[in-house]
C-alpha positions in Angstrom: -117.1 55.3 43.2 -118.7 55.9 39.8 -118.8 59.7 40.4 -115.2 60.0 39.4 -116.1 59.4 35.8 -118.0 62.8 35.8 -114.6 64.5 35.7 -111.4 64.3 33.5 -108.8 65.9 35.7 -108.4 65.7 39.4 -106.4 68.3 41.4 -105.4 67.7 45.0 -103.9 69.8 47.8 -101.6 67.8 50.0 -101.1 68.8 53.6 -104.2 68.4 55.6 -106.1 67.0 52.6 -104.3 63.8 51.5 -102.0 63.5 54.5 -102.4 64.5 58.2 -99.5 66.9 58.7 -101.0 70.1 60.1 -100.1 69.1 63.7 -96.5 68.3 62.5 -96.1 71.7 61.0 -97.2 73.3 64.3 -94.9 71.1 66.3 -92.0 72.0 64.0 -92.7 75.7 64.8 -92.7 74.9 68.5 -89.4 73.0 68.2 -87.9 75.9 66.3 -89.0 78.3 69.0 -87.8 76.0 71.8 -84.4 75.8 70.2 -84.2 79.6 70.3 -85.4 79.7 73.9 -89.0 80.9 73.3 -92.5 79.6 73.9 -95.7 80.8 72.2 -99.2 81.2 73.7 -100.6 80.3 70.3 -102.3 76.9 70.2 -102.7 74.3 67.4 -106.2 75.7 66.9 -104.7 79.2 66.4 -102.2 77.8 63.9 -104.9 75.8 62.1 -107.1 78.8 61.6 -104.4 81.4 60.8 -102.4 79.2 58.4 -105.6 78.3 56.6 -106.7 81.9 56.2 -103.8 83.4 54.2 -100.0 83.2 53.8 -99.1 85.9 56.4 -101.6 85.6 59.3 -99.6 83.0 61.2 -96.4 84.8 60.8 -97.9 88.1 62.0 -99.5 86.4 65.0 -96.2 84.8 66.0 -94.4 88.1 65.8 -97.2 89.8 67.8 -96.8 87.0 70.5 -93.0 87.1 70.6 -92.0 90.7 69.6 -88.2 90.1 69.9 -88.2 87.1 67.7 -85.6 87.0 64.9 -86.9 89.5 62.3 -85.7 87.5 59.3 -88.8 85.2 58.7 -87.1 83.2 56.0 -84.4 82.1 58.5 -87.0 81.1 61.0 -89.0 79.3 58.3 -85.9 77.4 57.1 -85.2 76.2 60.7 -88.9 75.2 61.1 -88.7 73.3 57.8 -85.6 71.3 59.1 -87.6 70.4 62.2 -90.6 69.4 60.1 -88.5 67.1 57.9 -87.1 65.4 61.1 -90.7 64.8 62.3 -91.5 63.3 58.9 -88.5 61.0 59.0 -89.7 59.7 62.4 -92.7 58.1 60.5 -95.5 60.2 62.0 -97.4 60.9 58.8 -100.7 59.2 58.1 -103.3 59.5 55.3 -106.5 61.4 55.9 -109.8 59.3 56.1 -111.1 58.2 52.7 -108.0 59.1 50.8 -106.6 55.6 50.0 -109.9 54.2 48.4 -110.2 57.3 46.3 -106.6 57.1 45.1 -107.0 53.4 44.3 -110.2 54.1 42.3 -108.5 56.8 40.3 -105.5 54.6 39.6 -107.7 51.7 38.5 -109.7 54.0 36.2 -106.5 55.6 34.9 -107.8 59.1 35.5 -105.6 62.1 35.1 -104.6 63.5 38.5 -102.1 65.9 40.0 -101.1 67.2 43.5 -100.8 70.9 43.8 -99.0 71.9 47.0 -97.3 74.7 48.8 -94.9 72.0 50.2 -91.4 71.8 48.8 -90.2 68.8 46.8 -87.8 67.3 49.4 -90.6 67.2 52.0 -93.0 65.7 49.5 -90.5 63.0 48.6 -89.9 62.1 52.2 -93.6 61.6 52.8 -94.1 59.7 49.5 -91.3 57.3 50.4 -93.3 56.3 53.5 -96.8 55.9 52.1 -97.0 53.7 49.1 -100.4 54.8 47.8 -99.0 58.3 47.1 -96.8 56.7 44.5 -99.9 56.2 42.4 -100.2 60.0 41.9 -98.1 60.6 38.8 -98.0 64.4 38.6 -96.9 66.9 41.2 -96.7 70.7 41.3 -94.6 71.7 44.3 -93.6 75.1 45.7 -90.5 75.2 43.4 -92.8 75.2 40.3 -94.5 78.5 40.8 -93.9 82.0 42.3 -97.0 83.1 44.2 -98.4 80.8 46.9 -102.1 80.2 47.5 -104.5 82.0 47.5 -103.0 83.0 44.2 -104.3 80.5 41.6 -100.9 80.4 39.8 -100.2 76.9 41.0 -103.5 75.5 39.8 -103.2 77.2 36.5 -99.8 75.7 36.2 -101.2 72.2 36.8 -104.1 72.8 34.3 -101.7 74.0 31.6 -99.4 71.0 32.0 -102.0 68.2 32.4 -105.3 69.6 31.3 -107.0 69.4 27.9 -109.5 71.6 26.1 -113.0 70.9 27.4 -111.8 69.0 30.5 -114.2 68.7 33.4 -111.9 69.6 36.2 -112.3 69.1 40.0 -110.1 70.3 42.7 -109.9 69.5 46.4 -108.7 71.7 49.3 -108.9 71.8 53.0 -108.3 75.5 53.6 -109.8 78.9 52.8 -106.6 80.1 51.0 -106.6 77.0 48.9 -110.3 77.2 48.1 -109.8 80.9 47.0 -107.1 79.7 44.6 -109.3 77.0 43.1 -112.3 79.3 42.8 -110.3 81.4 40.3 -109.9 78.5 37.9 -112.3 76.5 35.8 -112.3 73.7 38.3 -115.2 72.6 40.5 -113.9 73.6 43.9 -114.4 71.3 46.8 -113.5 71.9 50.5 -112.9 68.9 52.7 -113.3 69.7 56.4 -115.3 68.8 59.5 -118.6 70.6 59.9 -117.2 72.3 63.0 -114.4 73.8 61.0 -114.1 77.3 62.4 -113.8 78.8 58.9 -116.5 76.7 57.2 -119.0 79.6 56.9 -116.4 81.7 55.1 -115.5 78.8 52.9 -119.2 78.3 51.8 -119.3 82.1 51.1 -116.4 81.5 48.7 -118.7 79.1 46.8 -117.1 75.8 47.5 -118.8 72.4 47.6 -118.4 71.0 51.1 -117.8 67.4 52.3 -116.6 66.3 55.7 -114.1 63.8 54.4 -112.9 62.2 51.2 -115.0 59.2 51.9 -118.1 61.4 51.8 -117.5 62.8 48.3 -120.4 62.0 45.9 -121.4 63.7 42.6 -124.5 62.5 40.9 -124.5 59.0 42.5 
């Protein structure tokens, strides 16, 4: 994994990139709705595409599907978050393919690295407590650390200001369009990790990102 030495600072998204949690987020929404006496016609595939597109698409689709749903989105989101944390505590989180070898190589080489996520710190801490290799990532920027969520680049600029140095060769990894848009507004080489059948891949490539199907496929110059 010699290619890692072509860069000085590594930035990583979290959900769907390092850990397989997208289906848990969706299930948490289903659990929240069931608790309120509702069901949705929106599938996991719908959630995957809408949540990856921007910060409001899933919310708007859910309200369109269930018009009489509680209008206070923050209240619904907080209930969903509680269900999500319960799912995490049940031990259902796994690493994405190729993540562990890369994190071990970065640790061995003592490369600077930081996770930049829309997830909140309590959720991150729950997952880190279950997966030992995540403890090797020394720096984290979570949702409490910035105001505007992706696709705003604020979170990535925050990480770069905290952990970057002048002249750094920076690389960032994302699995969504909104995350890729955020990265593309920074000095980082922007990489999107997703299957070749990813419904939004064409849009992602139009954004100018470098594409690999999984972390184990990443190669730069070697």
